Structures are given as C-alpha cells and as structure tokens.
N, C-alpha and C positions, 0 to 999 in steps of 0.2 A: 567441034571448037565452044561452043554455047557451053555444052556439056563439061568441057575440060574448066571452064570459064567460072561455072558454080561451084565444082568442087574445090575450085581456090577460094573462091570466099568464104565455103564454107569450113578450110583448112584455117582460114586468116580470123573468121570470127572464133572457132573454138581456143586456135591460140591465145586469142585474146583474153576470151572468158579464162582460161589458165591461168594467163598472168595475171590478171586482175583478182582473182581466187588467193593464188598464193601470196599477193602483197598484202590483201585483206587479212589473212592468217595470220603472218607475219606483224603487223602492226598491232591486233587484236592482242599477241601475242604477247608481245613491250607492254602493254595498256596496262598499270595497276587493279591488281584485282580488287581492292578498297577504294574508295572514295570517301574522302573527308576532310573537312574545315576547320581552322580558326577563327570560329564565329565572332570574335572582340576578345579584349585584355582592356582590363582596368588596374593602373594605377593608384596605389589607397597608402593613406596616412602622409602627403605629400606635403613640403613645403609652399609649393606653390603648384597649380594643376590647370592646366590648359591656358596657361593666362601670356599676354602681352607683356617681355619684361625690356626693358629698352636696352640695356647694357648688351643682350645678343641681340636687340632688333627684330623679333620673332615672337611666336609666341611658345612657352618651355611648359615641360613637365620639370619640377626641378625639385630636389632632396638637400639637406644637409649633409654636410661628409661628418661619416662615424654615427649615423643614425639608422636606423631599420628602414627599410624600402619594402611595401608590399605589393606583389602582383596577380590580380588573377588572372586567369584562360579561359574562355570555353572554348571548347572544344565537340564538334559537332557530329555525326554518323550519318553523313546520306546518302550513302548503298555498300551494302557488303555482301560477295557471294555466298560468307559464311555467316551471313546477319551478325557477325558485331565487328568491332576492330578491338586490336588487345595494344594499349598504350605503355609502353615501358621507358618511358622515359619523356619528361617537358622540358624544355631548355632555356634560357636566355641567353646570348652572348651580345656581348660591348664589343665595340667598335677597338677599346683599349685593354681587352685581351681575356677578359675574361666572361668564363661562362658560371653562370647560376640554375641549380637544378630544384624542380620539386620532390618533395620525402614524399610523395603519394603515391608513387610509384618507380618501379624499376624492371630490368629484364629479369628478376626472377620471378618478382611480382607484380604480374603488368596488371592492367586496369581494365576488363571488358566495357564498352560499351556499347549496345546495343543500337541496331537497325532505327534511323532517326530520333536517335536520344542523346543527350551532350551529358560533359560531367565538366563541371568548372573546375580546374588544377588552380593551388595556390602554392606560392613560396614566399619564400621572407629572406633579405641579404643586406648585410652591414655593408653602406654605403663606400667607396673607399675615398679617402683622405683626395684633396685638390693635388699632390704632389702627382697621384697614380692616373686619376681622372681628372684632366685640367678643369678647373670653372671658368675658364678663359674662351671657351666653346663650347657648343652644344657637340652630344653624341647620339649615334645612330645603334640602334640591336636591333637583333633578328630573335624573332621567336619560331623554333622550332618541336615539333614533336611525332618522336619514332613508335613504329608500328611491327610487332613483331606476328608471326605466324600461325603462333600458336601461345596459349596460357601453360601449358603442361608440355613434360619434353622439351626435347632441342628446339630452342627457339634465336631464330634470326629475323634480323631485321628487312623489312620487307616492302618501306614504304614508309617516306619524312614529306610533312608538309610543315610549311613555313609561314610566318607574318614578319614583313618589317614596319619597325616605329621610326622616329628621326622627333631630333625636339628634346632632347634627354638633359639637364643640364645640373651637375652637381656641384651647389653652393658654396662658397668658404663659409665659414663661421661668421665673419663681417658683413657676408650678403646677406645670411641667414637673420641676420640680428635688423638690417637696413628695411626688410622687406616687414618682419615683426612691428618696427616702430612707424612707420607706415601708416598699417594697418589700424593700431591704437592712434594717431594721430587722425586718420578718419573716420575713426570711430564715435568721435564727439560730437554730440550732434549740434553745438554751437559753433561749431567750424565749418559745419555748410548750410543749416537748414535754419536754426532759429536768427530770428535775429536781436543781434547787443544792445543793452541800454546804454551801460556805462561807458564813459567817454575813453577811462583808463583802458577796460577790455576789447574794446574796441580797438585801443593802439597795439596792444599785445596781439589779438587776432594777426594783424597785421603785418607785425614781425614775426609771427610764427610761418604765415604764409611766403614770406620774403624768406626764413632762413629751411623752408622745406624745397623752396624751389630751388636753391643754394646747392642743399642736398642732395636732390635731381640730377642738376648737373654734375656734381660729383661723383655719382654714381652710375652716368650714361659712361662717363668716359674713363672709368676702370679706377678712380680715386676712392674706394670704401672705406680706408680710413677718415679722410675729411668729409665722406659722406652719412657716417656716423654723425660726428660732430656737427654737424647742421641739422640731421633730424633729430637727435637729442634736443638742441635748445627749441627746436620747433613743439617736440612735442610739451619742454617746461613750460612755453609759453602761452601754448592754451588749458597745459591746464592752470593754468594763472589765472586767466582769462575767467575761466569756468568758476571759479573757484570767487574768486571777483563775482559775478554775475550770481550764484547762487550764496552768497554771505550778504549781498544788498538788497536780494528778492526777498531772503530770510526775514532781514529788520523790516521790511516793508510788511512781510505777513505777519509780522509779530503785532504792529502797531495796528495793522487793519484790525487784528482779531481782538486785540485791546479795545478800540472802538467799540467793536460790536458787543463786547463782552458790557462794554459801558451804558450801552444802548439798549440791551439786556437790561442790566438792571434798572436803567432807566423805567424803560415798561413794564418791567415788574413791578416800580412803588405804584405806576400808575394804575396798573392793573389792581394792586391791593386797596388803591384809593376807591377806586371806583366799584368794587365788589363790596366794601363796608358800605360804600353810599347807599350802592342797591340792597344791602340787608336794610340800610335805616329806612330805605322808602318803601320798602315791601311790610316793615311794622308798625307805618306812622299809616300806612293802606288801611291794616288790619285793623289796628287802633280806629281808625275814622270810622269803619263798617260797623264796629260793634258798636262803638257812641250810637249812629245814626240808629241800628235795630233798637237799640233799648230804650233811645228818646222817641219810637214810635210806638212803643208796646205803652208807653209809662201816657201818651197822648188817647191811647185808647182808654184807657182805664179811667 
C-alpha cells in the first residue's frame, strides 16, 4: 500500500512537470522575438511647447493651422535574437482620423537597427485646418513602429511598438496671433522690470496692463477676436510708454553730454593756462640761475 502511494505521487509530479513545461513552451512561443522601444519623441517648430494654455486649462503643444509640424522619434533596439530590428514604418496617428508617416523607411526598404543602438526617425506634415482638427479641444495621438522579419525577400510585419501622447492643440490663426502679441508685450523690459520715471509713461503702462488683463479674460472664454483687440491695444500702450521713456532719457543724456563737453573745454583752457605758467616759471628760474652764476664769477675776478 505504501509503495502504491509513492508511485501515485511520482505520477502526479510527472504530470505536473509535463503540464508546466508545456505552458512554458506555449508562452515563450507567443512572445515576440524582438524587443524594442520608443525611447522618446519630440515636437519641433511649435507655436507653443509644453506650456499652460488657459483656454484649454492644461499644458499643450500647439501648432497653427496650415503650418508645418515636425516630429522626431527615437527608436531603440533593446534586444533581438537576430541582433537587429528592421523598421519598416514609423507612423503617428491622430484622433481626427489621419496618419502621418516618416519617409525614411518603408516595407520595401526597412531600416535595420543593431542591438543596443537607436535611430531617430523624423517626419513633417501640414497641420490641418481647425475645421478638420478642432481648435476647441486638445487631441491625442499614437506613435507606432512596425518591424518586419527581414530586409530582403518576402517581408512580413512581425511586431509593433507604440507610444501614446496627448495635449496636442491646433491653434486657429487668431489664437496664434494672440500668443505672438503676448510674447511681444512681455518682451519689453520696462513692462516688468525697469522702473519708469515719467508720469505719462507710468499711466500708459497701467493702461497696457488693464488691456492685457481684459485680453486674457476674452481669450480664456474663447472670444478670440475680442482678445486680439485688447492685446493690440496693450502692445501699443507699452510701445508708447517705451518711446516716451527713451525720448526723455535721450534728452537727458544729450544735456548731460553737453555739460561734460563744456566742462572738458573749461578744464582744457585751465590746463593750457597752467602749462604756459609752468613754462614761464621754468624760464624765469633758468634766467635767475644764469644771473647768479655770472655774478659769482664777476665777484671772484
């Protein structure tokens, strides 16, 4: 009886081992033979890049409609049984239903990436109008990379890697104009940092801040036309304030330079006078010395 129990336990152990090996083989057979990843991607030539936009209420990367967008994608080969991956397509697909593809590779001419190396693929495309990709919301996208089994002969897609993104915005021309105006306003040094002396200039800067604040409110609620008007007024006011300050300081500088030049002329005149006085005193001293020497000789004779 004891022997029978031992035999039964051995059979159960053998059965478990066979099942375990079968599961492992099945699992390993369905694993991809190639490991790779999309290390990073970078948007190039943006109108706004990873910056907070109050209209959307979140950080966005934005392009103006109709402009060219650029995307760089870094694909890294972690490991491959064949020592390389063969990238046949690098694509970005947006939620408005359009895909854009890099022209650096295709299924007929895949790009081979050796083990532990990477390749940066680039692509450019024209940003659609806001009627196609709404400017009222942000958009999501998926980047995916396709790998084929070989660079020659019959090629089949054997694996795909993806990376998702969000916060992509398509600016209308009005939105892009507003952001350009705001950057130009903030670029004026007097607007934020330099103390303003002239009363009229301080008044203009106050008017500029008020107009900018009103423009920000209109932009936040989606009234882009009204926002442009306020931002243009804000820019004109700050430019006038700058012009007043520079004009007044220029007048002051001219006056100060004139005073310095007058002082220079006066100092120069006194300098010549002292020079003439010094030369005269030297000549008198020489004459007195000669007289004393001659007198001493005459006394000895």
